[in-house]
C-alpha positions as CSV (number, residue, x, y, z in Angstrom):
1,M,-29.7,-5.7,-13.7
2,T,-27.8,-7.2,-11.0
3,A,-26.0,-4.0,-9.4
4,S,-22.0,-4.1,-8.8
5,C,-20.3,-3.7,-6.2
6,P,-18.1,-0.9,-5.5
7,L,-14.0,-1.1,-6.1
8,P,-11.9,-1.3,-3.5
9,Y,-9.8,1.5,-1.9
10,V,-6.3,0.1,-1.9
11,I,-4.3,0.8,1.6
12,F,-0.3,-0.6,2.1
13,G,0.7,0.0,5.0
14,V,-2.1,-0.3,7.7
15,T,0.0,-1.9,10.1
16,G,1.6,1.9,11.0
17,R,0.0,5.2,11.6
18,T,-1.2,6.5,8.3
19,G,-2.0,2.9,6.5
20,A,-3.9,2.4,9.7
21,A,-5.7,5.8,9.8
22,A,-6.3,5.5,5.8
23,A,-8.4,1.7,6.6
24,D,-9.8,3.2,9.2
25,A,-11.4,6.3,7.9
26,L,-12.3,4.7,5.0
27,L,-14.3,1.3,6.6
28,R,-15.4,3.8,9.2
29,S,-16.7,6.1,6.3
30,G,-18.7,2.9,4.7
31,H,-16.4,2.3,1.9
32,P,-15.0,-0.9,0.7
33,V,-11.1,-1.9,1.6
34,R,-8.5,-3.7,0.2
35,V,-5.7,-3.6,2.8
36,V,-2.0,-5.7,1.6
37,V,0.1,-6.9,3.7
38,R,3.2,-9.1,3.9
39,D,2.6,-11.1,6.5
40,P,-1.6,-12.5,6.6
41,V,-1.3,-13.1,10.7
42,K,-1.7,-9.1,10.0
43,G,-4.1,-8.9,8.5
44,R,-7.0,-10.2,10.8
45,A,-8.3,-7.3,12.8
46,W,-8.3,-5.8,9.2
47,A,-10.7,-8.6,7.9
48,E,-12.7,-8.3,10.8
49,R,-13.3,-5.7,9.9
50,G,-14.7,-6.5,7.1
51,A,-11.7,-5.4,5.0
52,E,-10.5,-7.5,1.9
53,V,-7.3,-9.2,2.8
54,V,-4.4,-9.1,0.2
55,V,-0.6,-9.9,0.6
56,A,1.8,-8.6,-1.9
57,D,6.0,-8.3,-2.3
58,L,6.0,-4.6,-2.7
59,T,9.8,-5.3,-4.9
60,D,7.5,-8.8,-6.7
61,L,5.6,-6.7,-10.1
62,A,2.7,-9.5,-10.5
63,S,1.9,-9.5,-6.7
64,M,2.0,-5.8,-6.6
65,T,-0.5,-5.9,-10.2
66,K,-2.9,-8.4,-8.7
67,A,-2.8,-6.1,-5.7
68,L,-3.3,-2.7,-7.1
69,S,-6.3,-4.4,-10.0
70,R,-10.0,-3.8,-10.6
71,V,-9.9,-0.4,-7.5
72,Q,-11.2,2.7,-7.2
73,G,-7.2,4.2,-5.6
74,A,-4.4,2.7,-3.9
75,Y,-2.3,4.4,-0.9
76,V,1.1,3.2,-1.3
77,V,3.6,3.0,1.8
78,S,6.5,2.1,1.7
79,P,7.7,0.6,4.7
80,Q,10.7,1.8,6.4
81,Q,14.4,0.0,6.5
82,Y,16.7,1.6,8.2
83,N,18.6,-0.7,8.6
84,R,19.1,-2.1,5.5
85,E,22.9,-1.1,3.5
86,D,21.3,-0.5,0.2
87,L,18.2,1.0,2.0
88,F,18.4,4.1,-1.4
89,E,18.5,1.5,-3.9
90,W,15.8,-0.3,-2.4
91,A,13.5,2.7,-1.8
92,E,13.4,3.2,-5.8
93,L,13.1,-0.7,-6.3
94,I,10.1,-0.3,-4.2
95,A,8.1,3.0,-6.4
96,D,9.5,1.1,-9.5
97,T,7.4,-1.7,-9.0
98,T,5.0,0.2,-7.6
99,A,5.1,2.8,-10.5
100,R,4.5,0.1,-13.0
101,A,2.0,-1.9,-11.6
102,A,-0.1,0.5,-11.0
103,V,-0.1,1.5,-14.8
104,A,0.0,-2.4,-15.9
105,A,-3.4,-2.1,-13.2
106,D,-4.9,0.8,-14.3
107,V,-4.7,2.4,-11.0
108,P,-7.0,5.8,-11.7
109,R,-6.0,7.9,-8.1
110,L,-2.6,6.2,-6.4
111,V,-1.0,7.8,-3.3
112,A,2.4,7.3,-2.3
113,L,4.6,7.9,0.7
114,S,8.2,6.5,2.0
115,S,9.8,8.5,4.2
116,V,13.2,7.1,4.0
117,G,15.7,9.8,4.2
118,A,13.3,11.3,6.7
119,E,14.8,10.1,9.6
120,T,18.6,12.5,8.8
121,A,18.9,15.3,9.6
122,E,19.0,17.3,6.4
123,Q,15.4,15.5,6.5
124,D,16.1,15.8,3.0
125,G,17.0,11.8,2.0
126,S,20.8,12.5,1.4
127,G,21.8,10.4,4.1
């Protein structure tokens, strides 16, 4: 009988504050971690700490499903790109792709964070 390795937690947004904090806390606690980046260079420091590094596009269902496959749970952070004219449509696309990929990958636990609209005076996303 072979011992199986525990499934990793997958963390998006590791180049930002909350994603980095989540990945750091899990690694310090000895949990296996898969970090997802858009640029593989930005994953090097995490690989050096023992994390698995995967490159994915948050708007691409295939790469998101692959990144979310065979995990204990996922923390997905939508990147901040406030200079986009289509910001809300883009955020909706990311949310939809994340949800569809999580269902396809059978993710047991998912936390999704977006700060879209938080920069407005109303802080309610109304722009």
